[in-house]
LOBALUM-927855 format. One record per residue: y, z, x negated of N, C-alpha, C, O in turn; residue in three letters. Coordinates in nm, 3 decimals, always signed. Layout:
N
nv;nw;nu;cav;caw;cau;cv;cw;cu;ov;ow;ou;resn
Y;Z;X;Y;Z;X;Y;Z;X;Y;Z;X;ALA
...
This chain:
71
nv;nw;nu;cav;caw;cau;cv;cw;cu;ov;ow;ou;resn
-1.155;-0.765;-0.486;-1.126;-0.742;-0.346;-1.123;-0.874;-0.271;-1.100;-0.980;-0.329;UNK
-1.146;-0.866;-0.144;-1.147;-0.985;-0.058;-1.013;-1.059;-0.066;-1.011;-1.180;-0.086;UNK
-0.904;-0.987;-0.050;-0.773;-1.052;-0.051;-0.740;-1.108;-0.189;-0.681;-1.215;-0.200;UNK
-0.778;-1.038;-0.293;-0.756;-1.086;-0.429;-0.829;-1.217;-0.455;-0.776;-1.306;-0.521;UNK
-0.951;-1.228;-0.402;-1.028;-1.351;-0.417;-0.962;-1.467;-0.344;-0.985;-1.583;-0.377;UNK
-0.881;-1.435;-0.244;-0.811;-1.537;-0.166;-0.671;-1.564;-0.221;-0.592;-1.637;-0.161;UNK
-0.640;-1.504;-0.337;-0.511;-1.527;-0.401;-0.397;-1.444;-0.345;-0.280;-1.478;-0.364;UNK
-0.430;-1.336;-0.276;-0.327;-1.250;-0.217;-0.321;-1.119;-0.296;-0.417;-1.042;-0.298;UNK
-0.208;-1.096;-0.362;-0.193;-0.975;-0.442;-0.167;-0.856;-0.350;-0.081;-0.861;-0.262;UNK
-0.242;-0.750;-0.370;-0.224;-0.628;-0.292;-0.217;-0.510;-0.387;-0.251;-0.519;-0.505;UNK
-0.172;-0.400;-0.333;-0.167;-0.278;-0.412;-0.178;-0.160;-0.317;-0.117;-0.159;-0.210;UNK
-0.254;-0.062;-0.357;-0.257;+0.062;-0.281;-0.143;+0.145;-0.337;-0.149;+0.193;-0.451;UNK
-0.039;+0.161;-0.257;+0.081;+0.225;-0.309;+0.158;+0.298;-0.200;+0.206;+0.237;-0.105;UNK
+0.168;+0.423;-0.215;+0.256;+0.506;-0.134;+0.272;+0.635;-0.213;+0.175;+0.707;-0.235;UNK
+0.392;+0.663;-0.254;+0.415;+0.782;-0.335;+0.460;+0.895;-0.244;+0.571;+0.892;-0.192;UNK
+0.375;+0.996;-0.223;+0.416;+1.108;-0.138;+0.544;+1.173;-0.192;+0.557;+1.196;-0.312;UNK
+0.636;+1.201;-0.103;+0.766;+1.255;-0.143;+0.751;+1.384;-0.222;+0.824;+1.406;-0.319;UNK
+0.658;+1.469;-0.183;+0.646;+1.598;-0.251;+0.596;+1.585;-0.395;+0.600;+1.681;-0.472;UNK
+0.550;+1.465;-0.433;+0.504;+1.443;-0.570;+0.606;+1.368;-0.655;+0.578;+1.334;-0.770;UNK
+0.724;+1.342;-0.599;+0.828;+1.277;-0.679;+0.884;+1.378;-0.779;+0.868;+1.499;-0.764;UNK
+0.948;+1.325;-0.881;+0.999;+1.408;-0.990;+1.091;+1.519;-0.938;+1.083;+1.634;-0.982;UNK
+1.179;+1.484;-0.845;+1.274;+1.583;-0.792;+1.201;+1.702;-0.730;+1.229;+1.817;-0.764;UNK
+1.108;+1.675;-0.640;+1.037;+1.783;-0.572;+0.948;+1.863;-0.667;+0.933;+1.984;-0.652;UNK
+0.890;+1.794;-0.763;+0.808;+1.867;-0.860;+0.894;+1.961;-0.944;+0.856;+2.076;-0.969;UNK
+1.009;+1.911;-0.987;+1.097;+1.993;-1.073;+1.171;+2.102;-0.995;+1.174;+2.218;-1.036;UNK
+1.230;+2.063;-0.883;+1.316;+2.157;-0.810;+1.239;+2.257;-0.725;+1.281;+2.372;-0.712;UNK
+1.126;+2.215;-0.668;+1.053;+2.301;-0.576;+0.914;+2.340;-0.625;+0.844;+2.418;-0.561;UNK
+0.875;+2.285;-0.739;+0.744;+2.320;-0.795;+0.626;+2.262;-0.719;+0.515;+2.314;-0.728;UNK
+0.650;+2.155;-0.645;+0.540;+2.093;-0.568;+0.435;+2.037;-0.664;+0.468;+1.986;-0.771;UNK
+0.310;+2.047;-0.624;+0.199;+1.999;-0.706;+0.100;+1.923;-0.621;+0.096;+1.937;-0.498;UNK
+0.019;+1.842;-0.688;-0.091;+1.773;-0.621;-0.180;+1.880;-0.558;-0.209;+1.983;-0.620;UNK
-0.224;+1.854;-0.436;-0.308;+1.949;-0.364;-0.231;+2.027;-0.259;-0.291;+2.091;-0.173;UNK
-0.097;+2.022;-0.267;-0.014;+2.093;-0.170;-0.029;+2.034;-0.029;-0.038;+2.108;+0.069;UNK
-0.032;+1.902;-0.021;-0.047;+1.832;+0.108;-0.165;+1.734;+0.095;-0.143;+1.614;+0.079;UNK
-0.288;+1.784;+0.103;-0.404;+1.700;+0.076;-0.421;+1.582;+0.172;-0.469;+1.476;+0.130;UNK
-0.384;+1.596;+0.297;-0.398;+1.484;+0.390;-0.300;+1.374;+0.353;-0.337;+1.256;+0.350;UNK
-0.176;+1.411;+0.324;-0.076;+1.313;+0.280;-0.122;+1.242;+0.154;-0.108;+1.121;+0.142;UNK
-0.175;+1.318;+0.060;-0.220;+1.260;-0.066;-0.338;+1.166;-0.044;-0.346;+1.061;-0.109;UNK
-0.429;+1.203;+0.045;-0.544;+1.117;+0.075;-0.498;+0.987;+0.140;-0.542;+0.879;+0.101;UNK
-0.410;+0.998;+0.238;-0.358;+0.878;+0.305;-0.281;+0.790;+0.207;-0.287;+0.668;+0.216;UNK
-0.209;+0.852;+0.113;-0.129;+0.775;+0.018;-0.215;+0.681;-0.066;-0.167;+0.580;-0.116;UNK
-0.341;+0.715;-0.081;-0.432;+0.633;-0.161;-0.500;+0.525;-0.077;-0.580;+0.447;-0.129;UNK
-0.470;+0.522;+0.053;-0.534;+0.427;+0.143;-0.438;+0.324;+0.202;-0.482;+0.228;+0.266;UNK
-0.308;+0.342;+0.183;-0.210;+0.250;+0.237;-0.213;+0.122;+0.154;-0.197;+0.126;+0.032;UNK
-0.233;+0.010;+0.220;-0.241;-0.118;+0.151;-0.107;-0.190;+0.162;-0.056;-0.210;+0.272;UNK
-0.052;-0.229;+0.049;+0.074;-0.302;+0.047;+0.046;-0.450;+0.032;-0.017;-0.493;-0.065;UNK
+0.093;-0.528;+0.128;+0.078;-0.674;+0.124;+0.205;-0.735;+0.067;+0.310;-0.670;+0.065;UNK
+0.198;-0.860;+0.020;+0.318;-0.926;-0.032;+0.429;-0.929;+0.073;+0.405;-0.965;+0.189;UNK
+0.549;-0.891;+0.033;+0.663;-0.892;+0.123;+0.789;-0.901;+0.037;+0.825;-0.807;-0.033;UNK
+0.853;-1.015;+0.045;+0.976;-1.035;-0.031;+1.055;-1.147;+0.034;+0.997;-1.227;+0.107;UNK
+1.186;-1.156;+0.011;+1.270;-1.253;+0.081;+1.226;-1.399;+0.066;+1.245;-1.477;+0.159;UNK
+1.169;-1.436;-0.047;+1.132;-1.575;-0.069;+0.997;-1.615;-0.013;+0.953;-1.728;-0.032;UNK
+0.930;-1.525;+0.056;+0.798;-1.554;+0.112;+0.814;-1.655;+0.225;+0.886;-1.631;+0.321;UNK
+0.746;-1.767;+0.212;+0.761;-1.873;+0.313;+0.680;-1.842;+0.438;+0.590;-1.758;+0.437;UNK
+0.714;-1.910;+0.546;+0.641;-1.894;+0.672;+0.495;-1.930;+0.652;+0.406;-1.863;+0.705;UNK
+0.468;-2.036;+0.576;+0.330;-2.078;+0.550;+0.254;-1.968;+0.474;+0.138;-1.942;+0.504;UNK
+0.320;-1.905;+0.378;+0.255;-1.795;+0.304;+0.229;-1.675;+0.395;+0.123;-1.613;+0.387;UNK
+0.325;-1.643;+0.481;+0.306;-1.533;+0.576;+0.188;-1.561;+0.668;+0.105;-1.474;+0.694;UNK
+0.182;-1.685;+0.718;+0.071;-1.723;+0.806;-0.062;-1.713;+0.733;-0.161;-1.667;+0.789;UNK
-0.065;-1.757;+0.608;-0.189;-1.750;+0.529;-0.232;-1.605;+0.509;-0.350;-1.572;+0.527;UNK
-0.139;-1.519;+0.472;-0.170;-1.378;+0.450;-0.220;-1.313;+0.578;-0.324;-1.247;+0.579;UNK
-0.146;-1.333;+0.687;-0.186;-1.273;+0.815;-0.321;-1.325;+0.861;-0.405;-1.247;+0.907;UNK
-0.343;-1.455;+0.848;-0.471;-1.513;+0.888;-0.587;-1.462;+0.804;-0.696;-1.437;+0.856;UNK
-0.563;-1.446;+0.676;-0.668;-1.396;+0.587;-0.703;-1.251;+0.620;-0.821;-1.214;+0.619;UNK
-0.604;-1.170;+0.648;-0.629;-1.030;+0.686;-0.708;-1.026;+0.818;-0.803;-0.950;+0.830;UNK
-0.668;-1.108;+0.914;-0.741;-1.112;+1.042;-0.886;-1.155;+1.022;-0.977;-1.096;+1.081;UNK
-0.908;-1.256;+0.939;-1.046;-1.302;+0.914;-1.129;-1.191;+0.850;-1.248;-1.178;+0.880;UNK
-1.068;-1.112;+0.763;-1.141;-1.001;+0.701;-1.191;-0.903;+0.807;-1.306;-0.861;+0.802;UNK
-1.105;-0.868;+0.900;-1.144;-0.768;+1.001;-1.234;-0.825;+1.110;-1.301;-0.750;+1.180;UNK
-1.236;-0.955;+1.125;-1.322;-1.017;+1.227;-1.463;-1.045;+1.177;-1.551;-1.078;+1.257;UNK
-1.487;-1.033;+1.046;-1.620;-1.065;+0.996;-1.718;-0.953;+1.016;-1.835;-0.966;+0.979;UNK
């Protein structure tokens, strides 16, 4: 991936609530119940975000994302 090549770790991660263990067990929810939610969940990009992230790192990440969309 573009960001990975620039040293920025990313992950496509969003767990739809209806697919969590509780909802699957208690309500019988299954994949396919909310197809739009499930589709979007596979497209959400998670960027690095943690308390120790420096301003310089934030600027680098934001700038790299902007450059990707401007090309």
